[in-house]
A tleap script that builds the chain and sets N, CA, C and O, in Angstrom:
source leaprc.protein.ff14SB
mol = sequence {
  NMET ASN PHE LYS THR SER ALA LEU ILE ALA
  ALA LEU THR LEU SER ALA THR ALA SER PHE
  ALA ALA SER ASP ASN ASN LEU GLN ASP ASP
  TYR LEU ASP ALA GLN ALA HIE ALA LYS ALA
  LEU SER ALA GLN LEU ASP THR MET GLY VAL
  ASP ALA ASN ALA THR ILE ASP PHE ASN SER
  PRO VAL THR LEU SER GLN LYS VAL GLU ALA
  TYR HIE ASP LYS ILE SER ASP LEU GLN GLY
  GLN PHE GLU SER ALA ARG ALA ALA CGLN
}
set mol.1.N position { 0.857 -1.175 0.000 }
set mol.1.CA position { 0.000 0.000 0.000 }
set mol.1.C position { 0.891 1.221 0.000 }
set mol.1.O position { 1.899 1.267 0.704 }
set mol.2.N position { 0.536 2.161 -0.752 }
set mol.2.CA position { 1.312 3.367 -0.929 }
set mol.2.C position { 1.145 4.309 0.266 }
set mol.2.O position { 0.056 4.400 0.833 }
set mol.3.N position { 2.206 5.002 0.648 }
set mol.3.CA position { 2.213 5.868 1.835 }
set mol.3.C position { 1.204 6.989 1.726 }
set mol.3.O position { 0.521 7.296 2.703 }
set mol.4.N position { 1.091 7.617 0.550 }
set mol.4.CA position { 0.131 8.714 0.385 }
set mol.4.C position { -1.295 8.232 0.603 }
set mol.4.O position { -2.099 8.930 1.220 }
set mol.5.N position { -1.608 7.059 0.109 }
set mol.5.CA position { -2.945 6.504 0.282 }
set mol.5.C position { -3.216 6.233 1.748 }
set mol.5.O position { -4.296 6.547 2.248 }
set mol.6.N position { -2.251 5.657 2.438 }
set mol.6.CA position { -2.409 5.384 3.863 }
set mol.6.C position { -2.581 6.673 4.650 }
set mol.6.O position { -3.410 6.746 5.557 }
set mol.7.N position { -1.806 7.682 4.308 }
set mol.7.CA position { -1.902 8.968 4.998 }
set mol.7.C position { -3.251 9.615 4.737 }
set mol.7.O position { -3.841 10.210 5.640 }
set mol.8.N position { -3.743 9.504 3.510 }
set mol.8.CA position { -5.032 10.081 3.161 }
set mol.8.C position { -6.160 9.420 3.941 }
set mol.8.O position { -7.010 10.112 4.501 }
set mol.9.N position { -6.178 8.103 3.984 }
set mol.9.CA position { -7.252 7.411 4.700 }
set mol.9.C position { -7.170 7.689 6.193 }
set mol.9.O position { -8.198 7.819 6.859 }
set mol.10.N position { -5.962 7.780 6.719 }
set mol.10.CA position { -5.815 8.101 8.145 }
set mol.10.C position { -6.325 9.508 8.441 }
set mol.10.O position { -6.992 9.726 9.453 }
set mol.11.N position { -6.017 10.452 7.573 }
set mol.11.CA position { -6.478 11.831 7.774 }
set mol.11.C position { -7.996 11.921 7.671 }
set mol.11.O position { -8.632 12.610 8.468 }
set mol.12.N position { -8.578 11.229 6.695 }
set mol.12.CA position { -10.032 11.242 6.546 }
set mol.12.C position { -10.722 10.586 7.737 }
set mol.12.O position { -11.748 11.075 8.211 }
set mol.13.N position { -10.161 9.486 8.218 }
set mol.13.CA position { -10.733 8.803 9.371 }
set mol.13.C position { -10.648 9.675 10.606 }
set mol.13.O position { -11.613 9.781 11.364 }
set mol.14.N position { -9.502 10.300 10.814 }
set mol.14.CA position { -9.338 11.194 11.967 }
set mol.14.C position { -10.294 12.365 11.876 }
set mol.14.O position { -10.897 12.756 12.875 }
set mol.15.N position { -10.437 12.923 10.693 }
set mol.15.CA position { -11.351 14.046 10.483 }
set mol.15.C position { -12.788 13.642 10.773 }
set mol.15.O position { -13.517 14.370 11.446 }
set mol.16.N position { -13.193 12.493 10.272 }
set mol.16.CA position { -14.560 12.028 10.500 }
set mol.16.C position { -14.804 11.737 11.972 }
set mol.16.O position { -15.868 12.052 12.506 }
set mol.17.N position { -13.806 11.127 12.636 }
set mol.17.CA position { -13.937 10.834 14.063 }
set mol.17.C position { -14.045 12.117 14.868 }
set mol.17.O position { -14.876 12.210 15.771 }
set mol.18.N position { -13.227 13.096 14.560 }
set mol.18.CA position { -13.286 14.380 15.266 }
set mol.18.C position { -14.615 15.069 15.015 }
set mol.18.O position { -15.170 15.696 15.918 }
set mol.19.N position { -15.127 14.959 13.804 }
set mol.19.CA position { -16.414 15.571 13.481 }
set mol.19.C position { -17.555 14.910 14.236 }
set mol.19.O position { -18.481 15.584 14.687 }
set mol.20.N position { -17.489 13.584 14.374 }
set mol.20.CA position { -18.530 12.898 15.136 }
set mol.20.C position { -18.527 13.374 16.578 }
set mol.20.O position { -19.594 13.605 17.145 }
set mol.21.N position { -17.374 13.523 17.179 }
set mol.21.CA position { -17.281 13.961 18.564 }
set mol.21.C position { -17.779 15.390 18.743 }
set mol.21.O position { -18.387 15.704 19.766 }
set mol.22.N position { -17.537 16.247 17.782 }
set mol.22.CA position { -17.902 17.657 17.893 }
set mol.22.C position { -19.373 17.911 17.609 }
set mol.22.O position { -19.905 18.942 18.022 }
set mol.23.N position { -20.041 17.005 16.919 }
set mol.23.CA position { -21.407 17.305 16.488 }
set mol.23.C position { -22.417 16.257 16.935 }
set mol.23.O position { -23.302 15.885 16.164 }
set mol.24.N position { -22.299 15.777 18.165 }
set mol.24.CA position { -23.205 14.745 18.657 }
set mol.24.C position { -24.667 15.153 18.542 }
set mol.24.O position { -25.523 14.300 18.307 }
set mol.25.N position { -24.966 16.412 18.699 }
set mol.25.CA position { -26.353 16.861 18.695 }
set mol.25.C position { -26.849 17.271 17.319 }
set mol.25.O position { -27.993 17.706 17.191 }
set mol.26.N position { -26.048 17.148 16.314 }
set mol.26.CA position { -26.461 17.589 14.988 }
set mol.26.C position { -26.508 16.399 14.035 }
set mol.26.O position { -25.488 15.985 13.484 }
set mol.27.N position { -27.709 15.857 13.852 }
set mol.27.CA position { -27.867 14.669 13.025 }
set mol.27.C position { -27.452 14.884 11.572 }
set mol.27.O position { -26.903 13.981 10.939 }
set mol.28.N position { -27.708 16.053 11.057 }
set mol.28.CA position { -27.329 16.324 9.671 }
set mol.28.C position { -25.817 16.214 9.488 }
set mol.28.O position { -25.348 15.614 8.521 }
set mol.29.N position { -25.060 16.791 10.411 }
set mol.29.CA position { -23.602 16.679 10.345 }
set mol.29.C position { -23.163 15.232 10.505 }
set mol.29.O position { -22.261 14.774 9.803 }
set mol.30.N position { -23.795 14.513 11.422 }
set mol.30.CA position { -23.459 13.105 11.614 }
set mol.30.C position { -23.718 12.305 10.346 }
set mol.30.O position { -22.918 11.451 9.964 }
set mol.31.N position { -24.832 12.587 9.705 }
set mol.31.CA position { -25.182 11.888 8.465 }
set mol.31.C position { -24.154 12.169 7.368 }
set mol.31.O position { -23.668 11.246 6.714 }
set mol.32.N position { -23.830 13.434 7.174 }
set mol.32.CA position { -22.871 13.793 6.131 }
set mol.32.C position { -21.478 13.243 6.430 }
set mol.32.O position { -20.775 12.807 5.518 }
set mol.33.N position { -21.079 13.261 7.688 }
set mol.33.CA position { -19.778 12.707 8.067 }
set mol.33.C position { -19.724 11.193 7.840 }
set mol.33.O position { -18.736 10.672 7.324 }
set mol.34.N position { -20.788 10.498 8.226 }
set mol.34.CA position { -20.824 9.049 8.032 }
set mol.34.C position { -20.799 8.698 6.551 }
set mol.34.O position { -20.129 7.752 6.136 }
set mol.35.N position { -21.533 9.468 5.762 }
set mol.35.CA position { -21.558 9.250 4.320 }
set mol.35.C position { -20.159 9.460 3.723 }
set mol.35.O position { -19.708 8.665 2.899 }
set mol.36.N position { -19.484 10.521 4.139 }
set mol.36.CA position { -18.127 10.804 3.646 }
set mol.36.C position { -17.148 9.723 4.088 }
set mol.36.O position { -16.277 9.322 3.316 }
set mol.37.N position { -17.282 9.255 5.310 }
set mol.37.CA position { -16.396 8.214 5.828 }
set mol.37.C position { -16.571 6.926 5.014 }
set mol.37.O position { -15.592 6.272 4.655 }
set mol.38.N position { -17.822 6.574 4.730 }
set mol.38.CA position { -18.089 5.375 3.933 }
set mol.38.C position { -17.496 5.525 2.529 }
set mol.38.O position { -16.915 4.579 1.997 }
set mol.39.N position { -17.638 6.693 1.939 }
set mol.39.CA position { -17.086 6.921 0.601 }
set mol.39.C position { -15.561 6.846 0.615 }
set mol.39.O position { -14.956 6.316 -0.318 }
set mol.40.N position { -14.937 7.374 1.669 }
set mol.40.CA position { -13.472 7.324 1.772 }
set mol.40.C position { -12.991 5.883 1.903 }
set mol.40.O position { -12.017 5.492 1.259 }
set mol.41.N position { -13.665 5.095 2.729 }
set mol.41.CA position { -13.277 3.688 2.875 }
set mol.41.C position { -13.483 2.935 1.560 }
set mol.41.O position { -12.656 2.109 1.175 }
set mol.42.N position { -14.579 3.222 0.884 }
set mol.42.CA position { -14.844 2.577 -0.396 }
set mol.42.C position { -13.763 2.920 -1.425 }
set mol.42.O position { -13.306 2.053 -2.170 }
set mol.43.N position { -13.365 4.186 -1.457 }
set mol.43.CA position { -12.312 4.613 -2.385 }
set mol.43.C position { -10.992 3.921 -2.061 }
set mol.43.O position { -10.264 3.513 -2.966 }
set mol.44.N position { -10.686 3.791 -0.783 }
set mol.44.CA position { -9.461 3.104 -0.372 }
set mol.44.C position { -9.505 1.645 -0.807 }
set mol.44.O position { -8.518 1.117 -1.320 }
set mol.45.N position { -10.638 0.999 -0.606 }
set mol.45.CA position { -10.776 -0.396 -1.007 }
set mol.45.C position { -10.626 -0.544 -2.522 }
set mol.45.O position { -10.012 -1.500 -2.996 }
set mol.46.N position { -11.178 0.390 -3.271 }
set mol.46.CA position { -11.032 0.353 -4.731 }
set mol.46.C position { -9.566 0.415 -5.138 }
set mol.46.O position { -9.157 -0.272 -6.074 }
set mol.47.N position { -8.764 1.233 -4.445 }
set mol.47.CA position { -7.339 1.315 -4.767 }
set mol.47.C position { -6.602 0.033 -4.412 }
set mol.47.O position { -5.523 -0.239 -4.938 }
set mol.48.N position { -7.192 -0.754 -3.517 }
set mol.48.CA position { -6.595 -2.027 -3.110 }
set mol.48.C position { -7.094 -3.181 -3.978 }
set mol.48.O position { -6.725 -4.335 -3.763 }
set mol.49.N position { -7.942 -2.854 -4.969 }
set mol.49.CA position { -8.451 -3.885 -5.864 }
set mol.49.C position { -9.687 -4.605 -5.346 }
set mol.49.O position { -10.064 -5.648 -5.880 }
set mol.50.N position { -10.319 -4.062 -4.316 }
set mol.50.CA position { -11.526 -4.669 -3.745 }
set mol.50.C position { -12.728 -3.874 -4.242 }
set mol.50.O position { -12.768 -2.649 -4.119 }
set mol.51.N position { -13.698 -4.577 -4.800 }
set mol.51.CA position { -14.914 -3.914 -5.281 }
set mol.51.C position { -15.807 -3.613 -4.082 }
set mol.51.O position { -16.408 -4.520 -3.505 }
set mol.52.N position { -15.890 -2.342 -3.710 }
set mol.52.CA position { -16.688 -1.925 -2.552 }
set mol.52.C position { -17.612 -0.796 -2.957 }
set mol.52.O position { -17.247 0.066 -3.755 }
set mol.53.N position { -18.802 -0.808 -2.404 }
set mol.53.CA position { -19.802 0.200 -2.740 }
set mol.53.C position { -20.270 0.862 -1.453 }
set mol.53.O position { -20.743 0.186 -0.539 }
set mol.54.N position { -20.141 2.170 -1.380 }
set mol.54.CA position { -20.543 2.913 -0.186 }
set mol.54.C position { -21.978 3.406 -0.262 }
set mol.54.O position { -22.469 4.034 0.676 }
set mol.55.N position { -22.651 3.130 -1.365 }
set mol.55.CA position { -24.006 3.634 -1.560 }
set mol.55.C position { -25.019 2.797 -0.787 }
set mol.55.O position { -24.936 1.569 -0.749 }
set mol.56.N position { -25.962 3.479 -0.182 }
set mol.56.CA position { -27.071 2.814 0.491 }
set mol.56.C position { -28.352 3.292 -0.179 }
set mol.56.O position { -28.590 4.494 -0.291 }
set mol.57.N position { -29.171 2.353 -0.622 }
set mol.57.CA position { -30.452 2.700 -1.236 }
set mol.57.C position { -31.532 2.613 -0.166 }
set mol.57.O position { -31.783 1.549 0.400 }
set mol.58.N position { -32.160 3.737 0.099 }
set mol.58.CA position { -33.263 3.768 1.041 }
set mol.58.C position { -34.550 3.635 0.236 }
set mol.58.O position { -35.021 4.605 -0.357 }
set mol.59.N position { -35.116 2.434 0.218 }
set mol.59.CA position { -36.289 2.148 -0.604 }
set mol.59.C position { -37.592 2.609 0.030 }
set mol.59.O position { -38.631 2.622 -0.631 }
set mol.60.N position { -37.552 2.979 1.278 }
set mol.60.CA position { -38.744 3.464 1.959 }
set mol.60.C position { -38.358 4.690 2.772 }
set mol.60.O position { -37.175 4.926 3.015 }
set mol.61.N position { -39.330 5.461 3.190 }
set mol.61.CA position { -39.015 6.651 3.993 }
set mol.61.C position { -38.338 6.256 5.309 }
set mol.61.O position { -38.812 5.379 6.030 }
set mol.62.N position { -37.242 6.910 5.596 }
set mol.62.CA position { -36.524 6.659 6.852 }
set mol.62.C position { -36.167 7.997 7.482 }
set mol.62.O position { -36.042 9.014 6.799 }
set mol.63.N position { -36.007 7.972 8.787 }
set mol.63.CA position { -35.613 9.185 9.489 }
set mol.63.C position { -34.121 9.428 9.303 }
set mol.63.O position { -33.381 8.540 8.880 }
set mol.64.N position { -33.702 10.620 9.618 }
set mol.64.CA position { -32.282 10.958 9.508 }
set mol.64.C position { -31.447 10.102 10.456 }
set mol.64.O position { -30.344 9.688 10.101 }
set mol.65.N position { -31.948 9.837 11.639 }
set mol.65.CA position { -31.188 8.998 12.574 }
set mol.65.C position { -31.066 7.567 12.052 }
set mol.65.O position { -30.057 6.907 12.301 }
set mol.66.N position { -32.087 7.074 11.327 }
set mol.66.CA position { -31.998 5.747 10.724 }
set mol.66.C position { -30.971 5.727 9.597 }
set mol.66.O position { -30.282 4.728 9.392 }
set mol.67.N position { -30.875 6.838 8.869 }
set mol.67.CA position { -29.859 6.943 7.821 }
set mol.67.C position { -28.462 6.934 8.428 }
set mol.67.O position { -27.561 6.275 7.910 }
set mol.68.N position { -28.282 7.661 9.521 }
set mol.68.CA position { -26.986 7.687 10.202 }
set mol.68.C position { -26.618 6.275 10.652 }
set mol.68.O position { -25.484 5.836 10.460 }
set mol.69.N position { -27.564 5.573 11.244 }
set mol.69.CA position { -27.314 4.202 11.705 }
set mol.69.C position { -26.972 3.281 10.532 }
set mol.69.O position { -26.081 2.439 10.642 }
set mol.70.N position { -27.672 3.440 9.420 }
set mol.70.CA position { -27.384 2.623 8.234 }
set mol.70.C position { -25.960 2.868 7.736 }
set mol.70.O position { -25.265 1.926 7.356 }
set mol.71.N position { -25.526 4.124 7.738 }
set mol.71.CA position { -24.161 4.414 7.303 }
set mol.71.C position { -23.135 3.904 8.304 }
set mol.71.O position { -22.045 3.494 7.905 }
set mol.72.N position { -23.454 3.919 9.582 }
set mol.72.CA position { -22.528 3.346 10.568 }
set mol.72.C position { -22.368 1.847 10.325 }
set mol.72.O position { -21.265 1.309 10.426 }
set mol.73.N position { -23.480 1.176 10.004 }
set mol.73.CA position { -23.405 -0.254 9.666 }
set mol.73.C position { -22.575 -0.468 8.403 }
set mol.73.O position { -21.775 -1.402 8.338 }
set mol.74.N position { -22.758 0.392 7.399 }
set mol.74.CA position { -21.995 0.289 6.151 }
set mol.74.C position { -20.505 0.496 6.420 }
set mol.74.O position { -19.663 -0.210 5.864 }
set mol.75.N position { -20.185 1.469 7.277 }
set mol.75.CA position { -18.786 1.726 7.633 }
set mol.75.C position { -18.173 0.497 8.299 }
set mol.75.O position { -17.034 0.133 8.009 }
set mol.76.N position { -18.924 -0.134 9.184 }
set mol.76.CA position { -18.426 -1.357 9.841 }
set mol.76.C position { -18.153 -2.449 8.818 }
set mol.76.O position { -17.131 -3.132 8.888 }
set mol.77.N position { -19.075 -2.615 7.862 }
set mol.77.CA position { -18.870 -3.615 6.808 }
set mol.77.C position { -17.628 -3.296 5.970 }
set mol.77.O position { -16.809 -4.172 5.695 }
set mol.78.N position { -17.506 -2.030 5.573 }
set mol.78.CA position { -16.353 -1.628 4.757 }
set mol.78.C position { -15.048 -1.767 5.542 }
set mol.78.O position { -14.026 -2.158 4.979 }
set mol.79.N position { -15.076 -1.453 6.829 }
set mol.79.CA position { -13.882 -1.595 7.664 }
set mol.79.C position { -13.458 -3.058 7.737 }
set mol.79.O position { -12.268 -3.371 7.698 }
set mol.80.N position { -14.443 -3.953 7.843 }
set mol.80.CA position { -14.140 -5.389 7.836 }
set mol.80.C position { -13.516 -5.828 6.528 }
set mol.80.O position { -12.570 -6.616 6.524 }
set mol.81.N position { -14.039 -5.323 5.408 }
set mol.81.CA position { -13.456 -5.638 4.103 }
set mol.81.C position { -12.036 -5.105 4.005 }
set mol.81.O position { -11.150 -5.765 3.462 }
set mol.82.N position { -11.824 -3.901 4.537 }
set mol.82.CA position { -10.494 -3.291 4.514 }
set mol.82.C position { -9.499 -4.145 5.299 }
set mol.82.O position { -8.398 -4.424 4.825 }
set mol.83.N position { -9.894 -4.551 6.492 }
set mol.83.CA position { -8.998 -5.362 7.324 }
set mol.83.C position { -8.698 -6.715 6.679 }
set mol.83.O position { -7.570 -7.204 6.747 }
set mol.84.N position { -9.706 -7.313 6.057 }
set mol.84.CA position { -9.492 -8.595 5.367 }
set mol.84.C position { -8.547 -8.421 4.179 }
set mol.84.O position { -7.654 -9.240 3.963 }
set mol.85.N position { -8.747 -7.361 3.420 }
set mol.85.CA position { -7.892 -7.126 2.253 }
set mol.85.C position { -6.461 -6.843 2.680 }
set mol.85.O position { -5.514 -7.301 2.041 }
set mol.86.N position { -6.305 -6.092 3.755 }
set mol.86.CA position { -4.968 -5.784 4.255 }
set mol.86.C position { -4.258 -7.034 4.756 }
set mol.86.O position { -3.057 -7.210 4.549 }
set mol.87.N position { -5.009 -7.885 5.409 }
set mol.87.CA position { -4.416 -9.136 5.919 }
set mol.87.C position { -4.008 -10.067 4.789 }
set mol.87.O position { -3.061 -10.841 4.931 }
set mol.88.N position { -4.714 -9.999 3.667 }
set mol.88.CA position { -4.421 -10.866 2.532 }
set mol.88.C position { -3.205 -10.405 1.732 }
set mol.88.O position { -2.673 -11.167 0.925 }
set mol.89.N position { -2.764 -9.175 1.946 }
set mol.89.CA position { -1.631 -8.668 1.155 }
set mol.89.C position { -0.327 -9.157 1.676 }
set mol.89.O position { 0.722 -8.824 1.126 }
savepdb mol mol.pdb
quit
């Protein structure tokens, strides 16, 4: 894995983590941060040759807090894929 890529993902993860801590009461910020975090992990996985999709299709009306939870679940899934891909290298 290339150093710039590792540094980029670390910076994005740190930024998203700091944003989550700073905006606990703002669901919109939490939603946008979770969405960005999922996209960053997906992009990292793509550079590692793993087909990953950060998109979530909401087929029915959901609340913003449900969207945040869905993205947290997606992040967990993508993180698992990342760890598996890293272990396989």
